[in-house]
C-alpha positions in Angstrom: 92.4 150.9 89.9 96.0 150.1 90.6 95.2 148.7 94.1 92.2 146.3 92.4 95.3 144.9 89.7 97.5 144.5 92.6 95.1 142.7 94.6 94.1 140.2 91.5 97.9 139.5 90.9 98.2 138.6 94.2 95.2 136.2 94.2 96.9 134.5 90.8 100.1 134.4 92.2 99.0 132.7 95.7 96.7 130.4 93.7 99.8 129.1 91.6 102.0 128.6 94.5 99.1 126.5 96.2 98.7 124.6 92.9 102.2 124.0 92.9 102.6 123.0 96.5 99.6 120.5 95.8 101.2 119.1 93.0 104.7 118.4 95.0 102.6 116.8 97.8 101.1 114.4 95.5 104.4 113.4 93.8 106.0 112.4 97.5 102.8 111.1 98.8 103.4 107.5 99.8 100.6 105.1 100.9 100.4 102.3 103.6 99.0 98.7 103.5 98.6 96.1 105.8 100.5 92.4 104.8 100.1 89.0 106.1 103.5 87.3 105.6 103.6 83.8 105.6 106.1 82.0 107.9 108.6 80.7 104.8 109.8 81.8 101.9 109.5 80.1 98.8 111.9 79.8 95.5 110.7 81.9 92.7 112.0 83.7 89.9 112.2 87.5 89.4 115.1 88.9 87.6 116.8 85.6 88.3 115.9 82.9 90.9 115.4 84.1 94.1 113.8 83.3 97.6 110.3 85.3 97.8 108.2 86.1 100.8 104.7 85.0 100.6 102.0 87.6 101.4 98.4 88.3 101.3 96.4 91.6 101.6 93.5 89.7 103.5 93.3 86.8 105.6 90.9 84.4 103.2 92.8 85.4 100.1 95.3 83.1 98.3 99.2 83.1 99.4 101.3 85.5 96.7 104.9 85.7 95.8 106.4 88.8 97.0 109.5 90.2 94.7 110.4 92.8 96.2 112.6 93.7 99.5 110.8 95.3 102.2 113.0 97.8 104.4 113.4 97.3 107.7 111.8 94.2 107.8 113.5 90.8 109.2 111.4 87.7 108.3 112.2 84.7 110.7 111.7 81.1 109.2 108.7 79.3 111.2 107.2 82.9 112.1 103.9 84.2 110.9 103.3 87.9 110.8 100.9 90.7 109.7 102.6 94.1 109.1 102.3 97.6 107.9 104.1 99.0 105.4 104.8 102.2 103.4 104.7 102.2 99.8 106.1 104.3 97.2 106.8 105.0 93.8 110.3 104.9 92.7 112.1 106.9 89.7 114.6 105.6 87.3 113.4 102.2 87.4 115.8 99.2 86.0 114.1 96.6 83.9 112.3 93.9 85.2 112.5 95.6 88.4 109.1 96.5 90.3 108.0 100.0 90.3 107.2 100.2 94.2 109.7 100.5 97.1 108.5 99.2 100.4 109.3 100.2 104.2 108.2 98.7 107.3 106.1 100.7 109.5 105.4 98.0 112.2 105.1 94.7 113.1 101.1 94.3 114.3 101.3 90.6 114.9 104.1 88.0 114.8 103.6 84.5 116.1 104.8 81.1 115.5 103.3 79.3 112.8 100.3 77.0 114.1 98.1 75.3 111.7 95.3 73.3 111.8 96.6 69.6 111.1 93.7 69.3 108.9 95.8 70.7 106.2 97.9 67.7 106.1 94.7 65.2 105.3 95.1 64.8 101.5 97.0 62.9 98.9 99.9 64.9 97.5 102.4 64.5 94.6 105.8 65.0 95.1 107.1 67.8 92.4 110.7 67.8 94.1 112.9 66.1 96.4 116.4 68.3 98.0 116.0 70.1 94.7 115.5 67.2 92.3 112.1 66.9 90.3 111.6 63.0 90.2 108.9 63.6 87.2 111.4 64.6 84.9 112.4 61.1 85.2 109.0 59.5 85.0 109.3 58.5 88.6 105.9 58.9 90.2 106.0 59.6 94.2 103.4 60.2 96.1 102.2 60.7 99.8 99.1 60.2 101.3 98.4 61.4 105.1 95.7 59.9 107.3 95.5 61.8 110.3 92.5 59.9 111.9 95.0 56.4 111.6 98.2 58.5 112.3 99.7 57.0 109.1 101.7 58.1 106.0 101.6 56.0 102.6 102.1 56.5 99.2 104.5 55.3 96.1 108.2 55.9 96.2 108.6 55.0 92.8 107.3 51.6 92.0 107.4 50.2 95.3 104.4 51.3 97.8 105.5 52.3 101.1 103.5 52.8 104.7 104.8 54.4 108.0 103.6 56.0 111.0 103.6 60.0 111.6 103.6 61.9 115.1 102.6 65.2 115.2 103.6 67.6 117.9 100.4 69.8 118.9 100.0 73.4 119.0 102.9 73.6 116.0 104.2 72.4 112.9 106.3 69.6 114.0 105.7 66.5 112.2 107.9 63.2 112.0 107.6 60.2 109.6 108.8 56.8 111.3 109.1 52.9 110.6 108.6 53.2 106.9 108.1 50.1 105.3 108.5 49.7 101.6 107.8 47.0 99.0 111.2 45.6 97.4 110.7 45.6 93.8 113.7 46.3 92.1 113.0 49.7 90.0 114.3 51.1 87.0 114.8 54.3 89.4 115.7 52.8 92.7 118.1 55.9 93.5 115.4 58.1 93.2 113.2 56.1 95.5 116.0 55.3 98.0 116.6 59.3 98.1 113.0 60.1 98.6 112.5 57.6 101.5 115.5 58.8 103.1 114.6 62.7 103.1 111.1 61.6 104.3 112.8 60.5 107.6 114.5 63.8 107.8 111.6 65.4 107.7 111.0 67.9 111.3 108.3 70.3 110.1 105.5 71.2 107.5 103.9 74.3 105.3 100.8 74.4 103.5 100.1 77.2 101.6 97.3 77.2 98.6 97.6 73.8 96.9 101.2 73.0 97.8 102.8 71.2 101.0 106.1 71.7 102.2 108.0 69.4 104.0 111.1 70.9 106.0 114.4 70.0 107.8 116.1 72.5 110.1 113.7 75.3 108.3 114.7 74.6 105.3 112.5 72.9 102.3 113.4 69.4 101.7 110.6 67.7 99.7 107.8 69.7 97.7 104.5 68.5 96.9 101.3 69.5 95.2 97.6 68.6 95.9 96.6 65.7 93.4 93.0 66.2 92.3 
């Protein structure tokens, strides 16, 4: 009888011990996932103004802002990535902070951004030039890119402009040149001059979702949004 009681107690203790170990394992378990990372960061607002990675989990999804750092991952402008990350839940989370922590496991792929040039062929509304939004001053600026004729045209404010574009194959390099505009005096002439001058500095582009960013030395200098 005593022997049977001893065996029963041993089995109960073993079950409790095993259950406790399972709970501990679950508490420390981390998940892994694959992320596609865009070649350029974008301005975003988390706990404050910051630069965010753009990521997606499937190649055909839309890009989304990624507000958390990824431990061990160094992003290089102009490079597209496919990475595997480890995700774990954080404890004692500050207000407005992410509940998840991310750590790089491996870089699966990395290569220079090489988009299909057809992503440029559209009409774009300018929403920012060197950090300034012309629309706040009721100054409408647009750019239409015609790849078939290698020209760009649009509104600088109240004047129309037209110029040539040259695109380097197998890259995201682009140049605007020989830009000519009509000569009406505009209420916001300084904004128009600034836009044309900035357009002449563009040396690269990046299209994501319905946005087009024009860059100089890997820095965004003109932001555009696709017009319906």
